[in-house]
PAVOLO-49260 format. One record per residue: residue in one letter; y, z, x negated of N, C-alpha, C, O in turn. Coordinates in steps of 0.02 Angstrom, whole numbers. Each point is the difference from the previous one (the first is absolute). Layout:
N
VEXBA residu     nY     nZ     nX    caY    caZ    caX     cY     cZ     cX     oY     oZ     oX
VEXBA      A      Y      Z      X      Y      Z      X      Y      Z      X      Y      Z      X
...
! end
This chain:
82
VEXBA residu     nY     nZ     nX    caY    caZ    caX     cY     cZ     cX     oY     oZ     oX
VEXBA      M  -1347    258   1674      8     50     51    -13    -24     73     32    -45     26
VEXBA      A    -76     75      0    -23    -20     74     47     26     48     29     54     -8
VEXBA      I    -21    -95     66     41     29     53    -36      7     62    -20    -50     30
VEXBA      R     11    110     -6    -39     18     57     33    -21     64     60      9      7
VEXBA      K   -101    -40     42     31    -18     58    -20     39     56    -58     19      4
VEXBA      T    103     -2     45    -16     38     60     19    -40     58     51    -34      3
VEXBA      T    -96     39     43      4    -39     54     15     43     66    -36     49     11
VEXBA      T     90    -67     36      1     38     57     -2    -57     51     -7    -59    -16
VEXBA      R     13     81     77    -17    -62     49     16    -67    -12    -49    -36    -12
VEXBA      N    100     13     11     21    -69     -6     34    -12    -66     17    -57    -15
VEXBA      T     -5    109    -29     33    -12    -61    -37     23    -57    -39     47      5
VEXBA      T     48    -80    -63    -23     21    -65     52     15    -50     41    -42    -16
VEXBA      T    -43     97     -6     48     26    -50    -37      9    -70    -61      6     -6
VEXBA      R    107     -5    -47    -34      8    -64     30     70    -28     58     18     10
VEXBA      K    -93      9    -38     14     65    -32     -8     -4    -75    -49    -29    -25
VEXBA      T    100     61    -14     -8     -6    -75    -49     55    -18      0     51     36
VEXBA      P    -43    -56    -87    -53     47    -16     43     53    -25     56     -9    -24
VEXBA      A    -96     81     32     29     58    -34      3     -3    -73    -44    -30    -31
VEXBA      K     96     61      0      8     -4    -68    -59     45    -29    -19     50     30
VEXBA      K     -6    -68    -84    -67     43    -28     28     26    -74     32    -35    -40
VEXBA      S    -46     91     32      0     19    -82    -58    -29    -36    -57      6     22
VEXBA      S     70    -36    -75    -47    -38    -41    -46     68    -38    -59    -10    -11
VEXBA      S     84     62     -3    -37     44    -35    -44     47     47    -53     20    -22
VEXBA      L     74     -1     85    -42     41     37    -31    -42     56    -45     27     31
VEXBA      G     63    -94    -12    -31    -31     52     14     36     71    -42     -2     45
VEXBA      I    105     34    -39     12     20     62     72    -25     27     46    -19    -36
VEXBA      S    -46     23    104     67    -40     24     54     49     -7     -9     60     11
VEXBA      I     67    -87    -29     65     40     -3     46    -33     53     26    -56     -7
VEXBA      M    -18    100     66     40    -23     51     67     33     -5      8     60     12
VEXBA      G     46   -103    -31     64     33      9     22     34    -65     59     17     -8
VEXBA      G   -102     -7    -37     13     38    -59     29    -42    -57    -14    -60      1
VEXBA      N     57     85    -53     27    -41    -44    -13     34    -65    -20     58     -1
VEXBA      K     31    -94    -57     -9     26    -65     33     68    -13    -29     45    -29
VEXBA      T     89    -40     52     35     66    -15    -33     60     36     -1     55    -27
VEXBA      D    -22    -65     80    -35     48     46    -70     22    -37    -21     57     -5
VEXBA      M     -8   -113    -19    -66     15    -37     16     39    -60    -30     53     -9
VEXBA      R     78    -74    -34     16     33    -60     21     72      4     -7     39    -47
VEXBA      K     35    -22    107     25     61     13    -60     38     13    -10     53    -30
VEXBA      W    -35    -78     79    -57     37     11    -47     16    -62    -29     54     -2
VEXBA      E     20    -99    -48    -29      4    -65     27     53    -40    -38     38    -30
VEXBA      V    101    -34     29     33     49    -42    -13     69     34    -23     46    -35
VEXBA      E     37    -35    100    -19     61     38    -67     28    -17     -7     59    -18
VEXBA      S    -52   -108     22    -64     17    -10    -11     20    -76    -41     44    -15
VEXBA      A     77    -75    -29     -6     16    -70     23     65    -11    -31     38    -37
VEXBA      L     93    -19     71     24     62    -16    -46     59     33    -15     51    -32
VEXBA      S     -7    -63     95    -55     45     28    -59     12    -52    -25     56     -6
VEXBA      T      5   -105    -26    -64      0    -41     19     41    -55    -41     41    -20
VEXBA      L    100    -45     -9     20     40    -62     11     68     22    -18     46    -37
VEXBA      K     44    -34     89      4     80     25    -61     21     12     -7     59    -19
VEXBA      R    -45    -84     43    -70     26     10    -28     17    -72    -27     53    -16
VEXBA      A     37   -108    -24    -25      6    -68     22     61    -31    -39     35    -32
VEXBA      D     99    -20     40     33     60    -32    -32     62     30    -13     49    -35
VEXBA      E      1    -52    105    -29     59     35    -61     15    -25    -14     58    -10
VEXBA      I    -34   -113     -4    -61      7    -37     -1     33    -63    -34     50    -15
VEXBA      R     79    -86    -24      8     28    -76     15     75      5    -31     36    -39
VEXBA      K     67    -11     75     17     72      4    -57     42     31      3     61     -6
VEXBA      N    -48    -88     36    -52     38     32    -53      8    -58    -29    -51    -16
VEXBA      T     15    104    -13    -39      7    -62    -80     -7     25    -40    -32    -34
VEXBA      K     24     56     82    -68     -2     23    -23    -68     13    -53    -20    -22
VEXBA      M    102    -24     66     -8    -70      9    -10    -36    -68    -48    -37    -10
VEXBA      M     96     49    -34     -5    -30    -62    -60     -2    -35    -23    -51    -25
VEXBA      A     -9    118     23    -57     19    -28    -58    -40     23    -42    -25    -38
VEXBA      D     41     20    107    -57    -38     33     17    -76    -10    -49    -37      0
VEXBA      V    110      8     -9     14    -68    -17    -31    -15    -70    -38    -47    -11
VEXBA      K     58     90    -31    -18    -14    -74    -77      5      4    -30    -42    -33
VEXBA      K     -4     82     64    -74      5     -3    -27    -68     27    -47    -25    -30
VEXBA      L     74     -7     86    -23    -54     32      9    -59    -52    -47    -38    -13
VEXBA      A    105     35    -15     20    -52    -50    -49     -4    -56    -24    -53    -19
VEXBA      Q      9    114    -10    -53      2    -58    -67    -22     28    -37    -32    -38
VEXBA      E     17     46     98    -70    -18     24      2    -81      4    -52    -32    -12
VEXBA      Q    112     -1     29     10    -71      6     -9    -34    -69    -30    -53    -10
VEXBA      V     62     93    -38      7    -30    -66    -70      0    -31    -19    -45    -38
VEXBA      N    -21    100     56    -71      1    -22    -49    -59     24    -43    -27    -37
VEXBA      V     55     12    100    -30    -51     32     15    -68    -36    -44    -40    -18
VEXBA      L    113     32      9     17    -68    -33    -24      1    -72    -15    -54    -25
VEXBA      N      9    109    -14    -23     -5    -64    -76    -20      1    -22    -28    -50
VEXBA      T    -16     39     99    -67    -25     -4     -1    -78      5    -46    -34    -23
VEXBA      F     94     11     51     -1    -80     -9     17    -26    -61    -24    -54    -17
VEXBA      T     66     88    -23     23    -19    -69    -41     25    -62     20    -12    -58
VEXBA      K    -80     47     72    -28     27    -54    -49    -55    -38    -17      8    -59
VEXBA      G     -2    -56     94    -44    -56    -31     37    -53    -34    -32    -47    -24
VEXBA      K    102     48     19     38    -53    -32      8     27    -82     31    -35    -41
! end
C-alpha cells in the first residue's frame, strides 16, 4: 500500500491512502460495512417494489414479454448450428 506525501512550506506530512472497495474501485470515505449493507438492503427493497409495480401494469408486461421473446429469437439464431 503506497503512502502519499504532501508537502507544505517547511514540513512534510504523510497521509494514509483512502480505503478502496475491491469490487467497485471507488473510494469509501467514512463508510462502514453496516452502512453499506443497510444501503444494499434498502436498494433491494426498492427494486422489489418497482418489480411489483411493473408486474401489475398489464400493458407494460405485454411489452416486456414481447421484447423478451424478440431477444430469445435472436439468441436462438446462435444455437441453430449446434
